[in-house]
C-alpha positions in Angstrom: -31.9 -51.6 -54.8 -33.1 -48.3 -56.2 -34.5 -46.2 -53.4 -35.7 -42.6 -53.9 -35.7 -42.1 -50.1 -32.8 -44.3 -48.8 -31.9 -44.7 -45.1 -28.6 -43.4 -43.8 -25.8 -46.0 -43.8 -22.1 -46.1 -42.7 -19.5 -45.1 -45.3 -17.7 -48.3 -46.3 -14.4 -48.7 -48.0 -12.6 -51.7 -49.5 -8.8 -51.3 -49.6 -9.3 -47.6 -49.2 -11.9 -47.3 -52.0 -15.7 -46.7 -51.9 -17.6 -49.5 -53.5 -19.1 -48.5 -56.9 -22.6 -48.9 -55.5 -21.8 -45.8 -53.3 -21.0 -43.4 -56.2 -23.4 -41.2 -58.0 -23.1 -39.7 -61.5 -23.6 -36.1 -62.5 -23.0 -34.6 -66.0 -23.6 -31.8 -68.4 -23.4 -33.4 -71.9 -19.7 -32.6 -72.2 -18.2 -34.4 -69.3 -19.3 -36.2 -66.1 -18.2 -36.7 -62.5 -18.7 -39.3 -59.8 -19.7 -38.2 -56.4 -19.1 -40.4 -53.4 -21.2 -41.2 -50.4 -18.4 -39.6 -48.4 -18.7 -36.2 -50.1 -15.7 -36.8 -52.4 -15.5 -36.4 -56.2 -12.9 -39.0 -57.1 -13.5 -38.8 -60.8 -13.9 -36.0 -63.3 -12.4 -35.5 -66.7 -11.9 -32.0 -68.2 -12.9 -30.6 -70.5 -14.5 -33.7 -72.1 -15.4 -37.3 -71.1 -12.3 -38.7 -72.8 -9.8 -36.1 -71.6 -7.2 -36.8 -68.9 -8.9 -36.9 -65.5 -8.5 -33.8 -63.3 -9.6 -35.9 -60.3 -8.6 -39.6 -60.5 -8.8 -40.9 -56.9 -11.1 -43.6 -58.3 -8.0 -45.3 -59.7 -5.5 -44.3 -57.0 -6.9 -43.0 -53.7 -3.5 -41.7 -52.6 -2.1 -40.1 -55.8 -5.1 -39.8 -58.1 -6.6 -36.6 -56.6 -10.1 -35.7 -55.5 -12.4 -32.8 -54.6 -13.9 -33.4 -51.2 -16.6 -31.4 -49.3 -17.5 -33.3 -46.1 -17.8 -32.9 -42.4 -15.1 -34.0 -40.0 -16.0 -37.1 -37.9 -18.4 -38.4 -40.6 -20.6 -41.2 -39.2 -23.2 -42.1 -41.9 -24.6 -40.7 -45.1 -27.2 -41.1 -47.9 -27.5 -40.0 -51.5 -30.6 -39.0 -53.5 -31.2 -37.5 -56.9 -33.5 -34.6 -57.1 -36.3 -36.4 -59.0 -36.1 -36.5 -62.8 -32.7 -34.6 -62.8 -29.0 -35.2 -62.9 -28.6 -33.1 -59.7 -27.4 -35.1 -56.7 -27.7 -34.5 -53.0 -25.6 -36.2 -50.4 -26.6 -35.9 -46.7 -23.8 -36.6 -44.3 -24.2 -36.9 -40.5 -21.2 -36.2 -38.2 -21.0 -36.7 -34.5 -22.3 -33.1 -34.1 -24.6 -32.3 -37.0 -26.1 -33.0 -40.4 -25.1 -31.3 -43.7 -26.6 -31.7 -47.2 -24.3 -31.1 -50.2 -26.0 -30.6 -53.6 -23.8 -31.3 -56.6 -24.4 -30.5 -60.3 -22.6 -29.8 -63.5 -24.4 -26.6 -64.3 -26.5 -26.1 -67.4 -27.2 -22.9 -69.2 -30.3 -20.8 -68.5 -33.2 -22.0 -70.7 -31.2 -25.0 -72.1 -33.1 -27.3 -74.4 -31.6 -30.8 -73.8 -33.4 -32.2 -76.9 -31.3 -29.9 -79.1 -27.9 -30.9 -80.5 -26.2 -27.9 -79.0 -23.9 -27.4 -76.0 -25.9 -26.8 -72.8 -22.9 -26.8 -70.3 -21.5 -23.8 -68.5 -18.2 -25.5 -67.7 -19.0 -25.2 -64.0 -19.2 -27.6 -61.2 -21.5 -26.5 -58.4 -21.1 -27.8 -54.8 -23.5 -26.2 -52.4 -23.6 -27.3 -48.7 -26.2 -26.3 -46.1 -26.2 -27.4 -42.4 -29.5 -29.0 -41.6 -29.0 -29.7 -37.9 -26.4 -29.1 -35.2 -23.0 -27.8 -35.9 -20.5 -29.1 -38.5 -16.8 -28.5 -39.2 -16.8 -28.7 -43.0 -13.7 -29.7 -44.7 -12.8 -28.6 -48.3 -10.0 -30.5 -50.0 -9.2 -29.9 -53.7 -6.3 -32.0 -54.9 -6.0 -32.4 -58.7 -3.9 -35.3 -59.8 -0.2 -34.3 -59.6 -0.9 -31.3 -57.4 -1.8 -27.7 -58.2 -0.8 -24.1 -57.5 -3.4 -21.8 -56.2 -3.4 -18.0 -55.9 -6.0 -15.5 -54.8 -8.3 -14.3 -57.6 -11.4 -12.1 -57.2 -13.9 -14.1 -55.1 -11.8 -17.2 -54.8 -8.7 -18.9 -56.2 -7.1 -19.4 -59.6 -5.9 -23.0 -59.7 -3.2 -24.2 -62.1 -3.0 -28.1 -62.1 0.6 -29.2 -62.5 -0.2 -32.0 -65.0 -2.6 -29.9 -67.0 -1.1 -26.6 -68.1 -3.9 -26.4 -70.7 -6.4 -26.0 -67.8 -7.0 -22.7 -66.0 -9.4 -23.3 -63.2 -11.3 -20.8 -61.0 -12.7 -21.8 -57.6 -15.2 -19.4 -56.2 -16.9 -19.4 -52.8 -19.3 -17.4 -50.7 -16.7 -17.8 -47.9 -13.1 -17.0 -47.7 -10.7 -19.6 -49.2 -7.1 -19.5 -48.0 -6.0 -22.3 -50.2 -7.0 -25.6 -51.7 -7.4 -27.1 -48.2 -9.6 -25.4 -45.6 -12.1 -26.0 -42.8 -15.3 -24.0 -42.0 -17.2 -24.1 -38.7 -20.9 -23.9 -39.5 -24.1 -24.2 -37.7 -27.7 -24.9 -38.6 -28.8 -22.8 -41.6 -25.2 -21.8 -42.6 -24.1 -22.4 -46.1 -20.8 -23.0 -48.0 -21.1 -22.6 -51.8 -18.3 -23.6 -54.1 -18.2 -23.2 -57.9 -15.3 -24.6 -59.9 -15.1 -23.1 -63.4 -12.9 -24.0 -66.5 -12.9 -22.7 -70.0 -14.7 -19.4 -70.0 -14.6 -17.9 -66.6 -17.6 -16.4 -64.8 -15.6 -14.6 -62.2 -17.3 -11.3 -62.8 -20.7 -12.9 -62.4 -22.6 -12.8 -59.2 -22.1 -16.1 -57.3 -25.7 -17.4 -57.1 -25.7 -21.2 -56.7 -29.4 -21.3 -56.0 -30.1 -19.8 -59.4 -27.6 -22.0 -61.1 -29.1 -25.1 -59.5 -32.7 -23.9 -60.3 -31.8 -23.4 -63.9 -30.1 -26.8 -64.1 -33.1 -28.6 -62.5 -35.5 -26.8 -64.8 -33.6 -28.0 -67.9 -33.7 -31.6 -66.7 -37.4 -31.4 -65.9 -38.1 -30.0 -69.4 -36.2 -32.8 -71.0 -38.0 -35.5 -68.9 -41.4 -34.1 -69.9 -40.8 -36.1 -73.1 -40.6 -39.4 -71.2 -43.3 -41.8 -72.4 -43.4 -45.1 -70.5 -46.0 -46.9 -68.4 -44.8 -50.3 -67.2 -42.8 -52.2 -64.6 -40.2 -50.5 -62.6 -41.1 -47.0 -63.9 -39.0 -45.1 -61.5 -35.9 -47.2 -62.4 -36.7 -46.8 -66.1 -36.9 -43.1 -65.7 -33.5 -43.1 -64.0 -32.0 -45.3 -66.7 -33.1 -42.7 -69.3 -31.4 -40.0 -67.3 -28.3 -42.1 -66.9 -28.1 -42.6 -70.7 -28.5 -38.9 -71.2 -25.6 -38.3 -68.7 -23.5 -40.6 -70.9 -24.5 -38.7 -74.1 -22.3 -36.1 -75.8 -25.0 -33.6 -76.4 -23.1 -31.6 -79.0 -21.9 -34.4 -81.2 -24.8 -36.9 -80.6 -22.4 -39.7 -79.6 -22.7 -41.9 -76.5 -19.8 -43.1 -74.3 -20.1 -46.8 -73.3 -19.3 -45.6 -69.7 -17.8 -42.3 -68.4 -15.0 -44.2 -66.6 -11.8 -46.1 -67.4 -10.0 -49.2 -66.0 -12.5 -50.3 -63.4 -11.6 -54.0 -63.1 -13.7 -57.0 -63.7 -12.9 -58.7 -61.4 -11.0 -56.9 -58.6 -7.4 -57.9 -58.8 -7.7 -58.8 -62.5 -6.2 -57.2 -65.6 -9.5 -56.8 -67.6 -9.4 -53.1 -67.1 -10.5 -51.1 -70.2 -11.1 -47.5 -71.2 -14.8 -47.1 -72.1 -15.0 -43.4 -72.6 -15.6 -43.8 -76.3 -18.5 -44.4 -78.6 -19.1 -47.9 -79.9 -21.3 -48.3 -82.9 -23.2 -51.3 -81.4 -23.9 -49.3 -78.2 -25.4 -46.5 -80.3 -27.6 -49.0 -82.2 -29.0 -50.5 -79.0 -29.4 -47.1 -77.4 -31.4 -45.8 -80.4 -33.8 -48.7 -80.2 -34.3 -48.2 -76.4 -34.7 -44.4 -76.3 -37.0 -44.1 -79.3 -39.5 -46.4 -77.5 -39.7 -44.2 -74.4 -40.2 -40.9 -76.2 -36.7 -39.6 -76.9 -36.7 -39.5 -80.6 -34.3 -36.5 -80.7 -31.6 -38.4 -79.0 -32.2 -41.5 -81.1 -31.9 -39.5 -84.3 -28.8 -37.7 -83.0 -27.1 -41.1 -82.4 -28.1 -42.3 -85.8 -26.8 -39.2 -87.4 -23.5 -39.4 -85.5 -23.0 -43.0 -86.6 -23.5 -42.2 -90.3 -21.3 -39.0 -90.0 -18.5 -41.0 -88.4 -18.7 -43.7 -91.0 -18.7 -41.2 -93.8 -15.8 -39.2 -92.3 -13.6 -42.2 -91.6 -14.4 -43.9 -95.0 -14.1 -47.3 -93.3 -16.2 -49.0 -90.7 -14.6 -48.8 -87.2 -16.1 -50.5 -84.2 -15.6 -47.4 -82.0 -14.7 -43.7 -82.4 -13.9 -40.9 -80.1 -16.8 -38.5 -79.3 -16.1 -36.4 -82.4 -16.1 -39.4 -84.7 -12.3 -39.6 -85.0 -10.1 -42.7 -84.3 -9.7 -43.7 -80.7 -6.2 -43.1 -79.2 -3.8 -46.0 -79.0 -4.0 -48.0 -75.8 -1.3 -47.1 -73.2 -0.8 -48.2 -69.6 -0.4 -45.7 -66.8 2.2 -47.1 -64.4 1.8 -44.2 -61.9 -1.7 -45.3 -60.7 -2.3 -48.4 -58.6 -5.8 -49.0 -60.0 -9.2 -49.3 -58.3 -8.7 -51.4 -55.2 -5.1 -51.9 -56.4 -6.2 -53.6 -59.6 -3.6 -52.6 -62.2 -3.0 -51.8 -65.0 -4.8 -48.5 -65.6 -5.3 -48.0 -69.3 -6.0 -45.0 -71.5 -7.2 -45.4 -75.1 -8.5 -48.7 -76.3 -6.5 -51.3 -78.3 -9.7 -53.0 -79.5 -10.4 -50.0 -81.8 -8.5 -51.6 -84.6 -9.9 -55.1 -84.2 -11.7 -56.9 -87.0 -15.3 -57.3 -85.9 -17.8 -58.2 -88.6 -20.8 -57.1 -86.6 -20.0 -53.5 -87.4 -21.4 -53.8 -90.9 -24.8 -54.8 -89.6 -24.7 -52.1 -86.9 -24.1 -49.3 -89.4 -26.6 -50.5 -91.9 -29.2 -51.1 -89.2 -28.6 -47.5 -88.0 -29.0 -46.3 -91.6 -32.3 -48.2 -91.9 -33.6 -46.7 -88.6 -32.5 -43.3 -89.8 -34.6 -43.6 -93.0 -37.6 -45.0 -91.0 -37.4 -41.9 -88.7 -37.7 -39.6 -91.7 -34.0 -39.0 -92.5 -32.5 -39.0 -96.0 -29.4 -40.8 -97.4 -27.5 -39.0 -100.1 -26.1 -41.0 -103.1 -22.5 -40.8 -101.8 -23.5 -42.3 -98.5 -25.7 -44.9 -100.1 -22.7 -45.9 -102.3 -20.6 -46.4 -99.1 -23.4 -48.4 -97.4 -23.8 -50.6 -100.5 -20.1 -51.4 -100.3 -20.6 -52.4 -96.7 -23.3 -54.8 -97.7 -21.1 -56.3 -100.4 -18.3 -56.7 -97.8 -20.6 -58.4 -95.3 -21.7 -60.8 -98.0 -18.2 -62.4 -97.8 -16.8 -61.3 -94.5 -18.7 -63.7 -92.3 -16.5 -66.5 -93.6 -13.4 -64.9 -92.1 -12.4 -65.1 -88.4 -12.8 -62.0 -86.3 -12.6 -60.9 -82.6 -16.4 -61.0 -82.1 -18.7 -58.8 -80.1 -16.8 -59.3 -76.8 -13.5 -58.1 -78.4 -11.4 -61.1 -77.4 -7.7 -60.7 -77.5 -7.0 -64.2 -78.7 -6.8 -65.6 -82.2 -10.0 -64.9 -84.1 -12.9 -67.4 -84.8 -15.9 -67.4 -87.0 -18.4 -66.2 -84.5 -22.1 -67.0 -85.0 -23.0 -63.5 -83.7 -20.7 -61.9 -86.2 -22.3 -63.9 -89.0 -25.7 -62.9 -87.7 -24.9 -59.2 -88.0 -23.6 -59.8 -91.5 -27.1 -61.1 -92.1 -28.4 -57.9 -90.6 -26.2 -55.8 -93.0 -27.6 -57.7 -96.0 -31.2 -57.7 -94.8 -31.2 -54.0 -94.0 -29.5 -53.0 -97.3 -32.1 -55.1 -99.2 -34.9 -53.5 -97.2 -33.8 -50.0 -97.9 -33.3 -50.7 -101.5 -36.7 -52.4 -101.9 -38.5 -49.8 -100.0 -37.0 -46.7 -101.7 -36.1 -48.1 -105.1 -32.4 -47.4 -104.5 -29.7 -48.7 -106.9 -27.7 -51.7 -105.9 -27.6 -55.5 -105.8 -30.9 -55.6 -104.0 -32.0 -59.1 -105.1 -28.5 -60.7 -104.5 -28.4 -59.1 -101.0 -31.8 -60.5 -100.2 -30.9 -64.0 -101.4 -27.6 -63.9 -99.5 -29.4 -62.8 -96.3 -31.8 -65.6 -96.5 -29.1 -68.2 -97.2 -27.0 -66.9 -94.3 -30.0 -67.2 -91.9 -30.5 -70.8 -92.9 -26.7 -71.5 -92.6 -26.6 -70.0 -89.1 -29.5 -72.2 -88.0 -28.0 -75.3 -89.6 -24.2 -75.0 -89.3 -23.9 -73.6 -85.8 -26.5 -76.1 -84.4 -25.1 -78.9 -82.2 -27.5 -81.8 -82.1 -25.8 -83.4 -79.0 -25.8 -80.2 -77.0 -29.2 -79.1 -78.4 -28.1 -75.5 -78.9 -26.8 -73.1 -81.5 -23.0 -72.6 -80.9 -20.8 -69.6 -80.4 -19.0 -70.5 -83.6 -20.3 -71.3 -87.0 -18.4 -74.6 -87.0 -20.7 -75.9 -84.2 -19.2 -77.7 -81.3 -21.8 -76.8 -78.7 -19.7 -74.0 -77.1 -22.0 -71.3 -75.7 -22.0 -67.5 -75.8 -24.7 -65.3 -74.4 -24.5 -63.1 -77.5 -26.6 -65.8 -79.1 -29.5 -64.4 -77.1 -29.3 -61.2 -79.2 -29.9 -62.9 -82.5 -33.7 -62.7 -82.3 -33.4 -59.1 -81.0 -31.6 -58.2 -84.2 -34.2 -60.1 -86.2 -31.7 -62.7 -87.4 -33.7 -65.7 -86.3 -37.3 -65.8 -84.8 -37.4 -65.8 -81.1 -39.8 -68.7 -81.0 -37.9 -70.9 -83.5 -37.4 -74.3 -81.8 -33.6 -74.0 -82.1 -33.6 -70.5 -80.6 -35.8 -71.6 -77.8 -33.5 -74.5 -77.1 -30.5 -72.2 -77.2 -32.0 -69.8 -74.7 -32.6 -72.7 -72.4 -29.0 -73.9 -72.8 -27.6 -70.4 -72.1 -29.8 -70.0 -69.1 -28.6 -73.3 -67.7 -24.9 -73.6 -68.7 -23.9 -69.9 -68.5 -25.8 -69.3 -65.2 -23.9 -67.5 -62.5 -26.8 -68.0 -60.1 -30.0 -66.0 -59.3 -30.7 -64.9 -62.9 -27.1 -63.7 -63.7 -25.3 -64.9 -66.7 -21.7 -65.1 -67.8 -20.9 -64.0 -71.4 -19.1 -67.3 -71.9 -17.0 -69.8 -70.0 -13.3 -69.1 -70.2 -12.3 -72.7 -70.0 -14.4 -73.4 -73.1 -13.8 -70.1 -74.9 -10.2 -68.8 -74.2 -10.1 -65.0 -74.9 -6.4 -64.4 -74.6 -6.5 -62.9 -71.1 -5.8 -64.5 -67.7 -8.4 -64.8 -65.0 -12.2 -65.0 -65.0 -14.8 -62.3 -64.8 -18.2 -61.5 -63.3 -21.7 -61.8 -64.7 -22.4 -59.5 -67.6 -25.6 -57.6 -66.7 -26.9 -56.9 -70.2 -27.0 -60.7 -71.0 -29.6 -61.3 -68.4 -31.8 -58.6 -69.9 -31.4 -60.3 -73.2 -32.7 -63.5 -71.6 -35.7 -61.5 -70.3 -36.5 -60.5 -73.9 -36.2 -64.1 -75.1 -38.6 -65.3 -72.4 -41.1 -62.6 -73.4 -40.9 -63.7 -77.0 -41.5 -67.3 -76.0 -44.6 -66.3 -74.1 -43.1 -67.1 -70.7 -44.2 -63.7 -69.3 -44.3 -64.6 -65.6 -40.7 -65.9 -65.7 -39.6 -62.9 -67.6 -41.3 -60.6 -65.0 -39.6 -62.4 -62.2 -36.2 -62.2 -63.8 -36.6 -58.5 -64.7 -37.6 -57.7 -61.2 -34.6 -59.5 -59.7 -32.2 -57.7 -62.1 -33.7 -54.3 -61.3 -33.3 -55.0 -57.6 -29.6 -55.2 -58.2 -29.4 -51.5 -59.0 -27.7 -49.2 -56.5 -29.8 -47.0 -54.2 -29.4 -44.3 -56.8 -30.7 -46.6 -59.6 -27.3 -47.1 -61.3 -25.8 -50.4 -62.7 -22.3 -51.4 -63.5 -21.1 -53.5 -66.5 -20.8 -56.7 -64.4 -21.8 -58.1 -61.0 -19.8 -60.4 -58.8 -22.2 -63.4 -58.5 -20.8 -64.4 -55.1 -21.2 -61.0 -53.4 -23.5 -58.9 -55.6 -20.8 -56.2 -55.8 -20.5 -54.1 -58.9 -17.6 -54.8 -61.2 -16.3 -53.2 -64.4 -16.8 -49.8 -65.7 -19.6 -47.8 -64.1 -22.2 -46.7 -64.8 -22.5 -48.8 -68.0 -24.7 -47.6 -70.8 -25.4 -51.1 -71.9 -26.9 -52.1 -68.6 -29.3 -49.2 -68.5 -30.3 -49.9 -72.1 -31.3 -53.3 -70.9 -33.5 -51.8 -68.1 -35.4 -49.7 -70.7 -35.7 -52.2 -73.5 -36.8 -55.1 -71.4 -39.2 -52.9 -69.4 -40.8 -51.8 -72.7 -41.1 -55.3 -74.0 -42.7 -56.5 -70.7 -45.1 -53.6 -70.8 -46.2 -54.4 -74.3 -46.5 -58.1 -73.5 -48.7 -57.3 -70.5 -51.2 -55.5 -72.8 -51.3 -58.6 -75.0 -51.6 -61.2 -72.2 -54.8 -61.7 -70.2 -54.0 -61.4 -66.5 
């Protein structure tokens, strides 16, 4: 549960690894790092989110590498964010004293985080101060594959063996004899470390207080735009910050998660690289962020989607952060995987899948772009018109669906629904602005497709819409998203029945939902998985639309209570233990916190108490 002032607790490990719930996220709009409750940084990719990790102990605690700043004889610890920032503090108690480490990826002086410009300094700040007693503080910096260090000005020049492209500089206010050192400190003493890459700051005065103050100020200025009054306000604030930490501030893209290959479940093979930008994630993020005051980020995402589509000249389901194709998927046999769950993968093989929902995602983004005051040039409109023409026929063809199954394709109801979205939004834009195109045929086709979805996927015996257009009563939680995308009305009797069926038949217990049942919907991969967090937020939204506000409030509260003490959520949750699974933190899950919170807040104003 999110707790701005958490108690100290023992540091736990499972098979040598911290649980995901005991990791915090810091970032600078170019990359991100995870900071452990034990003072370690087991994950950081340089110089970008999708580059090879410098520290990769998250995926192999023995060989992956880490950057640890922690007391010897660690007993217990707690983590807190400085409110409304991406700056994290970790307080660690040893047998002899208490130390606080403040971690941040530093931001430039005066940085405006609403602007689509780089704000990073290419510097990681780690500042430790002893709060009580005496502490023997240990510094261990181990890039994956090792590194060579040599004295340089006020610190060390570090050359990682695997990354000849990286020239690192580690500065300190105390003497560093190498990448491994210990420092005996007492109350009031400090140890400041700054790791730089790219442009060095070695001739600058080492002033971590000023660096942290400027970084905190930039975050506070950004959060001044936050506009939300409703349930779980503190968690919604943190969700907005987490999405910003997953945002590439220069390009306007959004990584699905800043991590790769975290398994769902432990010991399984469903380990994927999520450090790329999915069109559907951007579409959902735009909807959420705009409603809590962050129009700049929403417009940046929309612009990035349209730029990527125009640049690639064909609709891809995901791109790298610069709008280019995602690298081919490869397995890394050197790393054992988180909690020994192999394989570790880089790149994503789903990038070339056929997924018909992408047509609706792009055209929906274009419609939102226009509604926000943007313009669409004739060349782009010509490309969007072709997408609408493609969607008009594509829904009849099997695809891999929203969940990117690695089995033979099917005619998914959700994919057909997003083809409806493509036709509907194209017709809307054409009607509203008098644009050229097959406006009337698109509108007619959209209306026919909506009726077909309600009729053809309906299973009378099961009393539900089905995952596939040929009916059969097989369920998929993506059906809950149909009213959210304005495909079918949320209060349509068949949609109400479907929401009930999903809540009952895909239940993982205590409000959690599976995406689908593997015995009913084989996806080409062995093993099962956990409950998918976003699906439960979709159920909250359906309950709200049906007027079942109290049930929606209870479900929303129970889901929010599953966040970590830092207010972070993973992709999935183990329904038996409550443990986090899958890539972390997951943008989709935090989008759910925001969107459902906004919907509940609006429903409260309409519903007499």
